[in-house]
N, C-alpha and C positions, 0 to 999 in steps of 0.2 A: 182669352189671355188678359184682357183689360179687367175683367171681373175678378180674376185671381189677384192681380196687382192691387185692385181697390180693397180687397180684403186683407192682403198681407201687409201692405205698407202701414196702415193705421195700427195693426197689431204690433209691428216692430217698433213703431214710435212710442207706444205706450207700455211696452213690455216691462221696463224697469220702474215705472211710476208708482204702481200700487203695491209693490213688493215689500215695502218697509213694515217692520213689526213695531207696534207701540210697546215700550217698556216703561214701567213705573219705578221711580226712585223715591224711597222714603228718606226725607231730609229732616234732621233734628239738630239741636244745638244746646250748649250749656252756657248761659241760661237760655231758656226757650223764649220765643218772641223775636228772634233775629229776623231781619228782612233778608229775603233771598232774591237775588237777581241772577238771571242767566243771560250772558252776553248783553247786559245792560237793561234787559226787560224784566219787570217785576214778576216774580213767580209765587209769592206768598210769604207768610211768616211761619216760623217753625213752631211746632211740628207741622209738616206739610208733605204732600207728594207732588212729584213733577213727572209728567209723561213726556217721553222723548221717543221719536221714531228712529229705529236703528236697523242694522243689518241682522240677518238671521242668526249670526254667531254672537249676537249681543255686543257688537262693536258700534261706536258712534259712526253715523253715516257721513260721508263726505262727497267728493266729486272726483272728476278726472284730474283736476289740478289741486294742489295743496291749498286748502282754505285755512283761515285762522282757527285758533283753538276754541273749544267750547268752555267758557269760564263761568263757574258758579261762585258768586260773591255773597258772603254773609256779613251783614252790618249789625252791630250790637243794638239792642233796644235803646230808644232815646232815654236820656237821663241816667243811664248806667255809667259807672266809672270803672277804670282799670280793665276795660275790655277792648279787644282789638278786632278790626276788620280781618276776615279770613277769606282766602280764595282757594279754589281747586280747579285745575285746568286739565282738559282732556283734548287729545288730538283726534280728529275724524279720519276716516279712511280716505285715501287718495290713490291715484294711479300707482300701482305697485307698492302700496304702503298700507299695512294693516292699521286700522283705527284702534284707539284705546277701548277697553272693555267698559260697558255701561254698568256701574255698580247697582246693586239692589238697595243698598243703604248708604247714606252719606251723613257724616257727623262733623259738626264744627265746634271746637272748643274755643270759645271766645276769650278765655283767660290766657291763652298762649300768645306770647308776643312774637310776631313774625321775625324771622332771622333777618338781620340787617346785612346788606351787601357790603363786602369788604371794599375798602377804598381802592381805587384803581391807581396804580403808581406807574407813571411813564418813565422808562429808563432810556436815556440817550446813549446809544452804543457808539456814537462817533467820537 
């Protein structure tokens, strides 16, 4: 019985560890040469590819508890004018929550000005 437990317990502990599939995302921008960061970590300059491990259904992997988003940030090449930082955010899988789909391609148009947040107006109802 001890032998069976010695074989089964390690198998159960490692069952979910190696099951993630690597997916590549082709990342480009206009203009090219934008710096790409993923959750603050440098990933390259466009055009580039980024590999991320995900679930078999091509969704971003998460955990049993909700973790933060996976954020791709594109920063315009140095010295360029009238270009803007762009971000794309994805939610990972969590307990009872399907994660966002991992795209095959991602494009950042550095000429698009990000939408500004409308002013928050506090209304006193007293």
